[in-house]
Backbone atoms as SQL, in Angstrom:
CREATE TABLE atoms (id INTEGER PRIMARY KEY, chain TEXT, resi INTEGER, resn TEXT, atom TEXT, x REAL, y REAL, z REAL);
INSERT INTO atoms VALUES
  (1, 'A', 1, 'MET', 'N', 0.668, -1.342, 0.029),
  (2, 'A', 1, 'MET', 'CA', -0.036, -0.016, 0.036),
  (3, 'A', 1, 'MET', 'C', 1.045, 1.321, -0.161),
  (4, 'A', 2, 'ALA', 'N', 0.217, 2.256, -0.746),
  (5, 'A', 2, 'ALA', 'CA', 1.465, 3.235, -1.012),
  (6, 'A', 2, 'ALA', 'C', 1.322, 4.051, 0.753),
  (7, 'A', 3, 'THR', 'N', 2.666, 4.781, 0.652),
  (8, 'A', 3, 'THR', 'CA', 2.723, 5.438, 2.073),
  (9, 'A', 3, 'THR', 'C', 2.324, 7.175, 1.616),
  (10, 'A', 4, 'GLU', 'N', 1.994, 7.795, 2.634),
  (11, 'A', 4, 'GLU', 'CA', 1.814, 8.973, 2.560),
  (12, 'A', 4, 'GLU', 'C', 2.711, 9.976, 2.743),
  (13, 'A', 5, 'ALA', 'N', 3.441, 10.928, 2.087),
  (14, 'A', 5, 'ALA', 'CA', 4.487, 11.530, 2.449),
  (15, 'A', 5, 'ALA', 'C', 4.502, 13.197, 3.028),
  (16, 'A', 6, 'THR', 'N', 5.088, 13.575, 4.042),
  (17, 'A', 6, 'THR', 'CA', 5.177, 15.076, 4.509),
  (18, 'A', 6, 'THR', 'C', 6.408, 15.447, 4.097),
  (19, 'A', 7, 'ALA', 'N', 6.349, 16.993, 4.531),
  (20, 'A', 7, 'ALA', 'CA', 7.839, 17.368, 4.359),
  (21, 'A', 7, 'ALA', 'C', 8.846, 16.977, 5.396),
  (22, 'A', 8, 'ASP', 'N', 8.235, 16.302, 6.752),
  (23, 'A', 8, 'ASP', 'CA', 9.293, 15.453, 7.603),
  (24, 'A', 8, 'ASP', 'C', 9.424, 14.727, 7.227),
  (25, 'A', 9, 'THR', 'N', 8.654, 13.652, 6.480),
  (26, 'A', 9, 'THR', 'CA', 9.009, 12.067, 6.215),
  (27, 'A', 9, 'THR', 'C', 9.725, 12.193, 4.744),
  (28, 'A', 10, 'PHE', 'N', 9.448, 12.868, 3.706),
  (29, 'A', 10, 'PHE', 'CA', 9.901, 12.822, 2.416),
  (30, 'A', 10, 'PHE', 'C', 11.085, 11.789, 2.308),
  (31, 'A', 11, 'ALA', 'N', 12.298, 12.611, 2.811),
  (32, 'A', 11, 'ALA', 'CA', 13.735, 12.295, 2.812),
  (33, 'A', 11, 'ALA', 'C', 13.547, 10.853, 3.038),
  (34, 'A', 12, 'GLY', 'N', 13.310, 10.298, 4.247),
  (35, 'A', 12, 'GLY', 'CA', 13.505, 9.045, 4.530),
  (36, 'A', 12, 'GLY', 'C', 12.917, 8.384, 4.106),
  (37, 'A', 13, 'LEU', 'N', 11.700, 8.271, 3.330),
  (38, 'A', 13, 'LEU', 'CA', 10.715, 7.328, 2.696),
  (39, 'A', 13, 'LEU', 'C', 11.737, 7.059, 1.251),
  (40, 'A', 14, 'VAL', 'N', 12.575, 7.974, 0.517),
  (41, 'A', 14, 'VAL', 'CA', 13.044, 8.018, -0.890),
  (42, 'A', 14, 'VAL', 'C', 14.666, 7.719, -0.651),
  (43, 'A', 15, 'ALA', 'N', 15.102, 7.536, 0.127),
  (44, 'A', 15, 'ALA', 'CA', 16.971, 7.542, 1.078),
  (45, 'A', 15, 'ALA', 'C', 17.200, 5.830, 0.417),
  (46, 'A', 16, 'GLU', 'N', 16.187, 5.031, 0.165),
  (47, 'A', 16, 'GLU', 'CA', 16.646, 3.123, 0.065),
  (48, 'A', 16, 'GLU', 'C', 16.203, 2.815, -0.726),
  (49, 'A', 17, 'GLY', 'N', 16.568, 2.510, -1.331),
  (50, 'A', 17, 'GLY', 'CA', 15.628, 1.315, -2.699),
  (51, 'A', 17, 'GLY', 'C', 14.755, 2.160, -4.022),
  (52, 'A', 18, 'CYS', 'N', 14.075, 1.522, -4.589),
  (53, 'A', 18, 'CYS', 'CA', 13.170, 2.015, -5.538),
  (54, 'A', 18, 'CYS', 'C', 12.425, 2.628, -5.417),
  (55, 'A', 19, 'VAL', 'N', 11.418, 3.625, -5.682),
  (56, 'A', 19, 'VAL', 'CA', 10.877, 4.383, -5.151),
  (57, 'A', 19, 'VAL', 'C', 10.031, 5.037, -6.189),
  (58, 'A', 20, 'LEU', 'N', 8.759, 5.312, -6.256),
  (59, 'A', 20, 'LEU', 'CA', 7.974, 5.740, -7.434),
  (60, 'A', 20, 'LEU', 'C', 7.260, 6.950, -6.462),
  (61, 'A', 21, 'VAL', 'N', 6.995, 7.863, -6.522),
  (62, 'A', 21, 'VAL', 'CA', 6.619, 9.106, -5.808),
  (63, 'A', 21, 'VAL', 'C', 5.800, 9.955, -6.986),
  (64, 'A', 22, 'ASP', 'N', 4.576, 9.673, -6.238),
  (65, 'A', 22, 'ASP', 'CA', 3.220, 10.184, -7.136),
  (66, 'A', 22, 'ASP', 'C', 2.619, 11.901, -6.202),
  (67, 'A', 23, 'PHE', 'N', 2.769, 13.022, -7.026),
  (68, 'A', 23, 'PHE', 'CA', 2.838, 14.035, -6.076),
  (69, 'A', 23, 'PHE', 'C', 1.356, 14.421, -7.096),
  (70, 'A', 24, 'TRP', 'N', 0.066, 14.941, -6.672),
  (71, 'A', 24, 'TRP', 'CA', -1.178, 14.420, -6.813),
  (72, 'A', 24, 'TRP', 'C', -1.869, 15.682, -5.820),
  (73, 'A', 25, 'GLY', 'N', -3.166, 15.883, -6.577),
  (74, 'A', 25, 'GLY', 'CA', -3.986, 16.703, -5.779),
  (75, 'A', 25, 'GLY', 'C', -5.270, 16.202, -6.157),
  (76, 'A', 26, 'PRO', 'N', -6.070, 16.735, -4.238),
  (77, 'A', 26, 'PRO', 'CA', -7.369, 16.290, -4.611),
  (78, 'A', 26, 'PRO', 'C', -8.244, 16.741, -5.376),
  (79, 'A', 27, 'ARG', 'N', -8.280, 17.722, -6.184),
  (80, 'A', 27, 'ARG', 'CA', -8.919, 18.143, -6.899),
  (81, 'A', 27, 'ARG', 'C', -8.472, 18.281, -8.934),
  (82, 'A', 28, 'CYS', 'N', -7.604, 17.269, -8.478),
  (83, 'A', 28, 'CYS', 'CA', -6.721, 16.656, -9.806),
  (84, 'A', 28, 'CYS', 'C', -7.144, 15.618, -10.568),
  (85, 'A', 29, 'VAL', 'N', -8.053, 15.972, -11.449),
  (86, 'A', 29, 'VAL', 'CA', -8.980, 14.428, -12.040),
  (87, 'A', 29, 'VAL', 'C', -7.569, 13.363, -12.884),
  (88, 'A', 30, 'PRO', 'N', -6.887, 14.071, -13.546),
  (89, 'A', 30, 'PRO', 'CA', -5.790, 13.104, -14.088),
  (90, 'A', 30, 'PRO', 'C', -5.348, 12.635, -12.833),
  (91, 'A', 31, 'CYS', 'N', -4.729, 13.185, -11.762),
  (92, 'A', 31, 'CYS', 'CA', -4.550, 12.377, -10.728),
  (93, 'A', 31, 'CYS', 'C', -4.990, 11.323, -10.283),
  (94, 'A', 32, 'LEU', 'N', -6.347, 11.796, -9.717),
  (95, 'A', 32, 'LEU', 'CA', -7.545, 10.939, -9.375),
  (96, 'A', 32, 'LEU', 'C', -7.468, 9.552, -10.187),
  (97, 'A', 33, 'SER', 'N', -7.554, 9.467, -11.339),
  (98, 'A', 33, 'SER', 'CA', -8.092, 8.807, -12.601),
  (99, 'A', 33, 'SER', 'C', -7.054, 7.563, -12.326),
  (100, 'A', 34, 'LEU', 'N', -5.680, 8.310, -11.995),
  (101, 'A', 34, 'LEU', 'CA', -4.235, 6.776, -12.401),
  (102, 'A', 34, 'LEU', 'C', -3.876, 6.702, -10.953),
  (103, 'A', 35, 'MET', 'N', -4.472, 7.139, -10.061),
  (104, 'A', 35, 'MET', 'CA', -3.984, 6.548, -8.593),
  (105, 'A', 35, 'MET', 'C', -4.137, 5.005, -8.465),
  (106, 'A', 36, 'PRO', 'N', -5.288, 4.231, -8.924),
  (107, 'A', 36, 'PRO', 'CA', -5.288, 3.424, -8.854),
  (108, 'A', 36, 'PRO', 'C', -4.173, 2.299, -9.572),
  (109, 'A', 37, 'ALA', 'N', -4.190, 2.940, -10.697),
  (110, 'A', 37, 'ALA', 'CA', -2.796, 1.694, -11.641),
  (111, 'A', 37, 'ALA', 'C', -1.494, 2.005, -10.694),
  (112, 'A', 38, 'VAL', 'N', -1.696, 3.187, -10.051),
  (113, 'A', 38, 'VAL', 'CA', -0.073, 3.505, -9.633),
  (114, 'A', 38, 'VAL', 'C', 0.549, 2.612, -8.126),
  (115, 'A', 39, 'GLU', 'N', -1.146, 3.046, -7.273),
  (116, 'A', 39, 'GLU', 'CA', -1.174, 1.917, -6.486),
  (117, 'A', 39, 'GLU', 'C', -0.789, 0.434, -6.605),
  (118, 'A', 40, 'LYS', 'N', -1.105, -0.099, -7.736),
  (119, 'A', 40, 'LYS', 'CA', -1.044, -1.262, -8.075),
  (120, 'A', 40, 'LYS', 'C', 0.315, -1.960, -8.199),
  (121, 'A', 41, 'LEU', 'N', 0.771, -0.644, -8.763),
  (122, 'A', 41, 'LEU', 'CA', 2.223, -1.114, -9.293),
  (123, 'A', 41, 'LEU', 'C', 3.138, -1.609, -7.918),
  (124, 'A', 42, 'GLU', 'N', 2.895, -1.456, -6.586),
  (125, 'A', 42, 'GLU', 'CA', 3.653, -1.845, -5.526),
  (126, 'A', 42, 'GLU', 'C', 3.235, -3.408, -5.431),
  (127, 'A', 43, 'GLU', 'N', 2.289, -3.667, -5.981),
  (128, 'A', 43, 'GLU', 'CA', 1.643, -5.287, -5.466),
  (129, 'A', 43, 'GLU', 'C', 2.744, -5.781, -7.280),
  (130, 'A', 44, 'ARG', 'N', 2.214, -4.932, -8.168),
  (131, 'A', 44, 'ARG', 'CA', 3.069, -5.901, -9.317),
  (132, 'A', 44, 'ARG', 'C', 4.712, -5.664, -9.246),
  (133, 'A', 45, 'LEU', 'N', 4.830, -4.875, -8.619),
  (134, 'A', 45, 'LEU', 'CA', 6.519, -4.819, -8.569),
  (135, 'A', 45, 'LEU', 'C', 7.397, -5.228, -7.400),
  (136, 'A', 46, 'PRO', 'N', 7.527, -5.927, -7.086),
  (137, 'A', 46, 'PRO', 'CA', 8.270, -6.333, -5.699),
  (138, 'A', 46, 'PRO', 'C', 9.471, -5.462, -5.488),
  (139, 'A', 47, 'GLY', 'N', 9.475, -4.862, -4.448),
  (140, 'A', 47, 'GLY', 'CA', 10.991, -4.221, -4.300),
  (141, 'A', 47, 'GLY', 'C', 10.500, -2.892, -4.690),
  (142, 'A', 48, 'LEU', 'N', 9.503, -2.254, -5.042),
  (143, 'A', 48, 'LEU', 'CA', 9.195, -1.042, -5.735),
  (144, 'A', 48, 'LEU', 'C', 8.306, -0.256, -4.360),
  (145, 'A', 49, 'ARG', 'N', 8.305, 0.565, -3.841),
  (146, 'A', 49, 'ARG', 'CA', 7.783, 1.084, -3.183),
  (147, 'A', 49, 'ARG', 'C', 7.060, 2.848, -3.489),
  (148, 'A', 50, 'VAL', 'N', 5.697, 2.790, -3.292),
  (149, 'A', 50, 'VAL', 'CA', 4.826, 3.639, -3.539),
  (150, 'A', 50, 'VAL', 'C', 4.850, 4.801, -2.666),
  (151, 'A', 51, 'VAL', 'N', 5.258, 5.947, -2.887),
  (152, 'A', 51, 'VAL', 'CA', 4.902, 7.401, -2.292),
  (153, 'A', 51, 'VAL', 'C', 4.484, 8.150, -2.570),
  (154, 'A', 52, 'LYS', 'N', 3.234, 8.592, -1.954),
  (155, 'A', 52, 'LYS', 'CA', 2.461, 9.634, -2.534),
  (156, 'A', 52, 'LYS', 'C', 2.821, 11.091, -1.547),
  (157, 'A', 53, 'VAL', 'N', 2.320, 11.770, -2.668),
  (158, 'A', 53, 'VAL', 'CA', 2.726, 13.126, -2.016),
  (159, 'A', 53, 'VAL', 'C', 1.108, 14.661, -2.103),
  (160, 'A', 54, 'ASN', 'N', 0.276, 14.647, -1.017),
  (161, 'A', 54, 'ASN', 'CA', -0.753, 15.637, -1.564),
  (162, 'A', 54, 'ASN', 'C', 0.135, 17.296, -1.798),
  (163, 'A', 55, 'ALA', 'N', -0.138, 17.226, -2.871),
  (164, 'A', 55, 'ALA', 'CA', 0.844, 18.946, -3.193),
  (165, 'A', 55, 'ALA', 'C', 0.076, 19.961, -2.605),
  (166, 'A', 56, 'THR', 'N', -1.037, 19.874, -2.393),
  (167, 'A', 56, 'THR', 'CA', -1.900, 20.844, -1.519),
  (168, 'A', 56, 'THR', 'C', -1.282, 20.937, 0.062),
  (169, 'A', 57, 'GLU', 'N', -1.068, 20.110, 0.488),
  (170, 'A', 57, 'GLU', 'CA', -0.566, 19.941, 1.820),
  (171, 'A', 57, 'GLU', 'C', 0.880, 20.259, 1.676),
  (172, 'A', 58, 'ASN', 'N', 1.381, 19.889, 0.999),
  (173, 'A', 58, 'ASN', 'CA', 2.885, 19.844, 1.373),
  (174, 'A', 58, 'ASN', 'C', 3.830, 20.922, -0.175),
  (175, 'A', 59, 'ARG', 'N', 3.499, 21.803, -0.084),
  (176, 'A', 59, 'ARG', 'CA', 3.933, 22.449, -0.898),
  (177, 'A', 59, 'ARG', 'C', 5.165, 22.977, -1.054),
  (178, 'A', 60, 'GLN', 'N', 5.970, 22.956, 0.092),
  (179, 'A', 60, 'GLN', 'CA', 7.125, 22.815, 0.440),
  (180, 'A', 60, 'GLN', 'C', 8.267, 22.170, -0.216),
  (181, 'A', 61, 'VAL', 'N', 7.658, 20.857, -0.295),
  (182, 'A', 61, 'VAL', 'CA', 8.061, 19.430, -0.604),
  (183, 'A', 61, 'VAL', 'C', 8.432, 19.894, -2.187),
  (184, 'A', 62, 'CYS', 'N', 7.080, 20.132, -3.237),
  (185, 'A', 62, 'CYS', 'CA', 6.921, 20.512, -4.399),
  (186, 'A', 62, 'CYS', 'C', 7.862, 21.738, -4.866),
  (187, 'A', 63, 'ARG', 'N', 8.203, 22.514, -4.060),
  (188, 'A', 63, 'ARG', 'CA', 9.015, 23.691, -4.460),
  (189, 'A', 63, 'ARG', 'C', 10.335, 23.640, -4.203),
  (190, 'A', 64, 'ASP', 'N', 10.644, 22.500, -3.320),
  (191, 'A', 64, 'ASP', 'CA', 12.062, 22.171, -3.222),
  (192, 'A', 64, 'ASP', 'C', 12.577, 21.020, -4.634),
  (193, 'A', 65, 'LEU', 'N', 11.651, 20.384, -5.244),
  (194, 'A', 65, 'LEU', 'CA', 11.460, 19.535, -6.085),
  (195, 'A', 65, 'LEU', 'C', 11.333, 19.931, -7.490),
  (196, 'A', 66, 'ARG', 'N', 10.910, 21.134, -7.676),
  (197, 'A', 66, 'ARG', 'CA', 10.297, 21.900, -8.779),
  (198, 'A', 66, 'ARG', 'C', 9.254, 20.757, -9.299),
  (199, 'A', 67, 'VAL', 'N', 8.297, 20.812, -8.527),
  (200, 'A', 67, 'VAL', 'CA', 7.045, 20.031, -9.058),
  (201, 'A', 67, 'VAL', 'C', 6.195, 21.317, -8.932),
  (202, 'A', 68, 'PHE', 'N', 5.383, 21.857, -10.558),
  (203, 'A', 68, 'PHE', 'CA', 4.790, 22.713, -10.951),
  (204, 'A', 68, 'PHE', 'C', 3.805, 22.357, -11.579),
  (205, 'A', 69, 'GLY', 'N', 3.319, 21.156, -11.451),
  (206, 'A', 69, 'GLY', 'CA', 2.118, 20.546, -12.402),
  (207, 'A', 69, 'GLY', 'C', 1.825, 19.338, -11.560),
  (208, 'A', 70, 'LEU', 'N', 0.514, 19.002, -12.007),
  (209, 'A', 70, 'LEU', 'CA', -0.116, 17.836, -11.470),
  (210, 'A', 70, 'LEU', 'C', -0.622, 17.276, -12.752),
  (211, 'A', 71, 'PRO', 'N', -0.245, 15.406, -12.580),
  (212, 'A', 71, 'PRO', 'CA', 0.265, 14.898, -11.655),
  (213, 'A', 71, 'PRO', 'C', 1.781, 14.908, -12.191),
  (214, 'A', 72, 'THR', 'N', 2.692, 14.610, -11.014),
  (215, 'A', 72, 'THR', 'CA', 4.032, 14.127, -11.522),
  (216, 'A', 72, 'THR', 'C', 4.474, 13.030, -10.989),
  (217, 'A', 73, 'PHE', 'N', 5.170, 12.716, -11.593),
  (218, 'A', 73, 'PHE', 'CA', 6.031, 11.115, -11.114),
  (219, 'A', 73, 'PHE', 'C', 7.214, 10.927, -10.935),
  (220, 'A', 74, 'VAL', 'N', 7.475, 11.430, -10.133),
  (221, 'A', 74, 'VAL', 'CA', 9.173, 11.053, -9.735),
  (222, 'A', 74, 'VAL', 'C', 10.113, 9.915, -9.478),
  (223, 'A', 75, 'PHE', 'N', 10.701, 9.399, -10.214),
  (224, 'A', 75, 'PHE', 'CA', 11.396, 7.678, -9.884),
  (225, 'A', 75, 'PHE', 'C', 13.082, 8.230, -9.155),
  (226, 'A', 76, 'TYR', 'N', 12.993, 7.543, -8.063),
  (227, 'A', 76, 'TYR', 'CA', 14.105, 7.483, -7.107),
  (228, 'A', 76, 'TYR', 'C', 14.966, 5.967, -6.927),
  (229, 'A', 77, 'ARG', 'N', 16.161, 5.991, -7.180),
  (230, 'A', 77, 'ARG', 'CA', 16.898, 4.980, -6.413),
  (231, 'A', 77, 'ARG', 'C', 17.693, 5.594, -5.435),
  (232, 'A', 78, 'ASP', 'N', 17.763, 4.824, -4.463),
  (233, 'A', 78, 'ASP', 'CA', 18.632, 5.062, -3.121),
  (234, 'A', 78, 'ASP', 'C', 18.890, 6.376, -2.881),
  (235, 'A', 79, 'GLY', 'N', 17.642, 7.090, -2.891),
  (236, 'A', 79, 'GLY', 'CA', 18.075, 8.612, -2.673),
  (237, 'A', 79, 'GLY', 'C', 18.052, 9.728, -3.923),
  (238, 'A', 80, 'GLU', 'N', 18.494, 8.791, -4.820),
  (239, 'A', 80, 'GLU', 'CA', 18.070, 9.931, -6.249),
  (240, 'A', 80, 'GLU', 'C', 17.884, 9.861, -7.228),
  (241, 'A', 81, 'GLU', 'N', 17.203, 11.176, -7.596),
  (242, 'A', 81, 'GLU', 'CA', 16.345, 10.955, -8.941),
  (243, 'A', 81, 'GLU', 'C', 16.577, 10.425, -9.680),
  (244, 'A', 82, 'ARG', 'N', 15.976, 9.572, -10.646),
  (245, 'A', 82, 'ARG', 'CA', 16.022, 9.021, -11.978),
  (246, 'A', 82, 'ARG', 'C', 15.986, 9.310, -13.277),
  (247, 'A', 83, 'SER', 'N', 14.268, 9.424, -12.845),
  (248, 'A', 83, 'SER', 'CA', 13.600, 9.903, -13.839),
  (249, 'A', 83, 'SER', 'C', 12.674, 10.706, -13.487),
  (250, 'A', 84, 'ARG', 'N', 11.435, 11.181, -14.715),
  (251, 'A', 84, 'ARG', 'CA', 10.313, 12.405, -14.371),
  (252, 'A', 84, 'ARG', 'C', 9.168, 12.357, -15.290),
  (253, 'A', 85, 'LEU', 'N', 8.206, 12.124, -15.016),
  (254, 'A', 85, 'LEU', 'CA', 7.110, 12.010, -15.947),
  (255, 'A', 85, 'LEU', 'C', 6.172, 13.172, -15.687),
  (256, 'A', 86, 'GLY', 'N', 5.543, 13.645, -16.369),
  (257, 'A', 86, 'GLY', 'CA', 4.637, 14.784, -15.844),
  (258, 'A', 86, 'GLY', 'C', 3.141, 14.872, -16.580),
  (259, 'A', 87, 'SER', 'N', 2.435, 15.357, -16.482),
  (260, 'A', 87, 'SER', 'CA', 1.062, 15.439, -16.550),
  (261, 'A', 87, 'SER', 'C', 0.291, 14.840, -17.601),
  (262, 'A', 88, 'ASP', 'N', 1.123, 14.908, -19.002),
  (263, 'A', 88, 'ASP', 'CA', 0.883, 13.520, -19.790),
  (264, 'A', 88, 'ASP', 'C', 0.882, 12.291, -19.723),
  (265, 'A', 89, 'ALA', 'N', 1.583, 12.154, -18.539),
  (266, 'A', 89, 'ALA', 'CA', 1.826, 10.749, -18.472),
  (267, 'A', 89, 'ALA', 'C', 0.826, 9.716, -18.543),
  (268, 'A', 90, 'THR', 'N', 0.904, 8.526, -19.544),
  (269, 'A', 90, 'THR', 'CA', -0.633, 7.200, -18.901),
  (270, 'A', 90, 'THR', 'C', 0.186, 6.510, -18.172),
  (271, 'A', 91, 'ALA', 'N', -0.726, 5.315, -17.551),
  (272, 'A', 91, 'ALA', 'CA', -0.555, 4.427, -16.997),
  (273, 'A', 91, 'ALA', 'C', 0.151, 3.497, -17.406),
  (274, 'A', 92, 'ALA', 'N', 0.322, 3.197, -18.520),
  (275, 'A', 92, 'ALA', 'CA', 1.584, 2.640, -19.384),
  (276, 'A', 92, 'ALA', 'C', 2.912, 3.054, -19.327),
  (277, 'A', 93, 'ASP', 'N', 2.951, 4.471, -19.559),
  (278, 'A', 93, 'ASP', 'CA', 3.967, 5.266, -19.570),
  (279, 'A', 93, 'ASP', 'C', 4.864, 5.205, -18.172),
  (280, 'A', 94, 'ILE', 'N', 4.175, 5.074, -16.933),
  (281, 'A', 94, 'ILE', 'CA', 4.484, 5.247, -15.652),
  (282, 'A', 94, 'ILE', 'C', 5.270, 3.358, -15.322),
  (283, 'A', 95, 'THR', 'N', 4.340, 2.657, -16.280),
  (284, 'A', 95, 'THR', 'CA', 4.577, 1.253, -15.531),
  (285, 'A', 95, 'THR', 'C', 6.012, 1.019, -16.304),
  (286, 'A', 96, 'ALA', 'N', 6.419, 1.537, -17.692),
  (287, 'A', 96, 'ALA', 'CA', 7.575, 1.349, -18.320),
  (288, 'A', 96, 'ALA', 'C', 8.500, 2.106, -17.371),
  (289, 'A', 97, 'ALA', 'N', 8.122, 3.220, -16.834),
  (290, 'A', 97, 'ALA', 'CA', 9.159, 4.163, -16.125),
  (291, 'A', 97, 'ALA', 'C', 9.484, 3.079, -14.862),
  (292, 'A', 98, 'ALA', 'N', 8.718, 2.677, -14.345),
  (293, 'A', 98, 'ALA', 'CA', 9.012, 1.818, -13.160),
  (294, 'A', 98, 'ALA', 'C', 9.634, 0.648, -13.492),
  (295, 'A', 99, 'VAL', 'N', 9.386, 0.047, -14.129),
  (296, 'A', 99, 'VAL', 'CA', 9.929, -1.192, -14.718),
  (297, 'A', 99, 'VAL', 'C', 11.377, -0.805, -15.103),
  (298, 'A', 100, 'GLU', 'N', 11.594, -0.192, -15.684),
  (299, 'A', 100, 'GLU', 'CA', 13.327, 0.261, -16.317),
  (300, 'A', 100, 'GLU', 'C', 14.043, 1.001, -14.904),
  (301, 'A', 101, 'LEU', 'N', 13.433, 1.505, -14.009),
  (302, 'A', 101, 'LEU', 'CA', 13.979, 1.841, -12.480),
  (303, 'A', 101, 'LEU', 'C', 14.295, 0.291, -12.060),
  (304, 'A', 102, 'MET', 'N', 13.345, -0.512, -11.912),
  (305, 'A', 102, 'MET', 'CA', 13.842, -1.744, -11.356),
  (306, 'A', 102, 'MET', 'C', 14.689, -2.203, -11.846),
  (307, 'A', 103, 'GLY', 'N', 14.918, -2.542, -13.036),
  (308, 'A', 103, 'GLY', 'CA', 15.938, -2.986, -14.185),
  (309, 'A', 103, 'GLY', 'C', 17.262, -2.853, -13.972),
  (310, 'A', 104, 'GLY', 'N', 17.856, -1.833, -13.857),
  (311, 'A', 104, 'GLY', 'CA', 19.150, -1.528, -14.217),
  (312, 'A', 104, 'GLY', 'C', 19.657, -0.437, -13.549),
  (313, 'A', 105, 'GLU', 'N', 21.192, 0.033, -14.013),
  (314, 'A', 105, 'GLU', 'CA', 21.432, 1.196, -13.894),
  (315, 'A', 105, 'GLU', 'C', 21.041, 2.400, -14.528);
């Protein structure tokens, strides 16, 4: 199950392993429509952790990471950002990026 991050917990949640961070908003229709597919990735790809950031409640995290549009998906390996997808991403795009993150350097 996806973990909700805050400004206080974000760095610790992305520090180790492969992590998909889903920046979303409660009024963002594309965010809400992609949410079930994104959350299922954690089940489909063992070793992937899904972290969700409610952009409305965590504006400082968004500013620090230069997330200016929703939805935004940021992929981390061991605390380092590896890739990012923006508002035009599809469920298939997100899945492909997660598989690539899990697969190698």
